[in-house]
N, C-alpha and C positions, 0 to 999 in steps of 0.2 A: 554437435553441441555437447559439451561436458559441463556438468553442474556440480560444484562443490557445495556440500550441504543439501544435496538433493532430496534427503528424506524429511527435511523440515516442512512446516506447514506452509510457509510462504512459497518455497520452491514448488511444492506440489500444487498449490493454488494457481501458480502461473503456468506450470507445465501441462496439467490436465486439459485446460481449455485450448492450449496451443496445439496439443496432439489432436484433439477432436476437430479443430479447425484446419488441420493439415499444415500448420506452420512448421511443425517438427515431425519428422518421421520417427516412430519408435525405434526402428533399427539403427538410426543415426543419433540416438540419445544415450549418453553415458552419464551416470550419476555416481558420485562418491559420497559415502556417509559411514558413520560409525555403526549404525544399525538401522534396520527397517528399509522400507521400499518407497516411502513417500506417497503411498496411496496409488502407485502405478502398477499394481498387480494385474490390471486388466490388459496391460500391454507387455506380454512376456518377452518381446524382442528388445526391450530396454535393458541395457547392461548395468549391473550394479557392482561397484568396486569399493574397496576400502583404502586404496592407495591413490593419493592425489597426483603423484608423479606419473603413474600409468595413464590416468585420465588426461593429464596435460599433454602427454606424448601423442595421444590419439585424437585430441580435439582440435578443430579449427577455431572454434569459439568457446570461451570458458566463461561461465557465469558463477559468481561467488555469492552464495546466499547463506551466510553464517552470521552469528552475532559479532559485532565489532571486536569484542574482547577475545574472540577466538582467532582473529586474523594473525596474531603473533605466532600461532602454531603452523601457519601455512607458508612454506617457502618454495616458490616455483619461478622458473624463468619462462615466460610465455613468448619470448622471441618475436615481438611485433605482431602477435595475433590479437584478435578482438577480445577485450575483456569487458564483460557486463557485470556491474556491481549493483546489488540491491541492498547494500548495507547502509545504515544511517550514520552520518557524521564522519565518513572516511572519504577525504577529498581525492581528486584525480592525481594530484602531485604525489601524495602518499602511495596511491595504488601504482603509479608509474615506477616509483622507486622500488617498490616491493616486488613487482612482477615483471619488470623489464619490457614494458610495452607502452607506447603512447596512444595506441588505438583503444580508447576507453569510452564506455557509455555508462553513466551513473543514472540510476532510476530509483524512485521512491513509491513503489506500489503499496497497497494496503490490504487489510484482511478481507475486503469485499471482492478481491480478485476471483475467489472461488465462485461467486455469484455473477462474475463477469461485469462487475459494477465498480471496479477500482478506478479512481482518478490517479493516473500515473505520470507525474512530471518526470522528464528525463533530460539529461545534458550530455552532449557529445564533445569530445576534444577535437581540436582542429585536424588531428591525424586520422580520425575515424572517416572511413570511406563512405561514398554514397550507398554502397551495398551494405555496409555495417548499419547505417541509419535506417535503410529500408527493412532490414531484418528486425531491428529493435522496434520499429513502428508496428510491424505485423505481429511480433511477439506480444507486445503490450496491448494491442488492439483486441487480441483474443480474449483478454481478461478485463476489458473495460475501455476507458477513454485515455489514450496517451496524450501528453502535452509537452512539446519541446520548449525548453527554456534557454535563453541565450547567455545567462549569467549563472555560473555554478552556485553562487551564494543563494540564489532563489530556491535551490533544493532544500537548504536548511529551513527556510520558512515553510515550504510545503510539507516538510517532515513534521512540523508542528501542526499545521492547519489540517492536512488531509491524511498524514501518515498513520494516524491512529485509527483510521477507518471508523468503525461504529462507536469508539470509546466515549467521545464527548457526548454525542446524542444519547448513548446508553446511560450516562450519568444523569441526564435530564429525565429520561424515561424511568429510571429507578426511583428518583425522587417522586415522580407522579404515582408510581405503583405504591410506594410506601404511604403516601398521603391517602390514597384510596383505601388502603387496608385500615389505616387509622380512622377513616370515616365510616368503617363498618362493612366495606365490600370484601367478600372472601378473596383470599390471595390468588386463586386460580383465575377468577373472573377479572380481577384487577390486572393481572399479567396479560391476559388475552386482550382486554380492552385497550391497554396502552400500546401493546405491540401492533394491533390493527391501526390504531391512531397514527403511529409513526410510519407505518407502511403507506397508509393513505396520504399522509402529509408529504412524504417524500415523493410519491408519484405525482401529486398535485403540483408541487414546486418544480418538478422536473419537466412537466408538460405545459404548465401555465406560462403565458407571455408576461405575467406580472412578476415583479421582483419580490423577494421575501419582505422587503420593506413595504411594498404596495399591499401585500396580503395583510400584514399587521395593521396598516392604516385602514384598510377596508373594515376589519373587525372593530377597530377603535371607533369608526364613524357610526356603528350601530348603537353604541353606548349601552350595550347589554351586558350579560353576565361575563362574556369573554373579555369585553373591554375592561370590566372591573378587575378581572384577574390580571390582564396585561398591565394595567395601570399600577397595581400593587407590586408586580414583579419589577417594573421599571423604577418605581419608588425605592425598591430594595436594592437597586443598582445591579440587576442581573447582567446588564451589559458590561459593567465594570468587572464583574467576576469572570466573564468570558474573556475579556481583554487580558486580565491578569493571568488566566490559565494559558492562553495562547502565547503570551510573552514569556512565561516560564518554560514552556515547551520549546519555544524558539531559542532561548538562551542555552538550553540543554543540547539541542541539535547543533547550534553554532560552536559550542565548546567541545564537540566531538562525540556526541551521543552519550 
């Protein structure tokens, strides 16, 4: 496996769990980057290069993990090898034209990959083999939950919905922390309280058979303090704000990131 942009945070977040789980052998991993090691110092057998052409010559599988704007700097002929892309907004037609291969898997992991909690939707072209798909499943399973999609356009939506990882929940959490501080809670306590709240809420929703809507309705039925807060948020159209934000992110992803 050769990884272009292997020193980046996303590549490292995917590779470290994959090495630990035995999906990738360090001795068979080559990364190219302008600087750094991508947090792979614990595995000295990993090779580090600065030349993408040398990497491509030696790799059976090439993963591209760079910003979409940097793609113009990469010119390689992968000669029908498997290409895995974790770039937002770059479709398989563009990748095929640029790299000379139709064996392509596009995926959209997020920043929770390091904690092995990424939801990773992925799409495979018709030319991707069963072995290609098996490798991708094992690679992305090491860092979370992979999910195959049948239409490539679905990746644009998931880029908006889950691609940001903790970003949207973090915005809500920050608002709660700032409100607590304004109410007189010291900043450190406010931060600790809200982080623990979100951790507990995430685990509850992950393990509960109830849907998030069911959970909201349960608290509304109590007609207590939480119901008062929920009612005020709904009256302020918090749902509309969420819809507007996701729609804006979806448009950005659909227009090429």
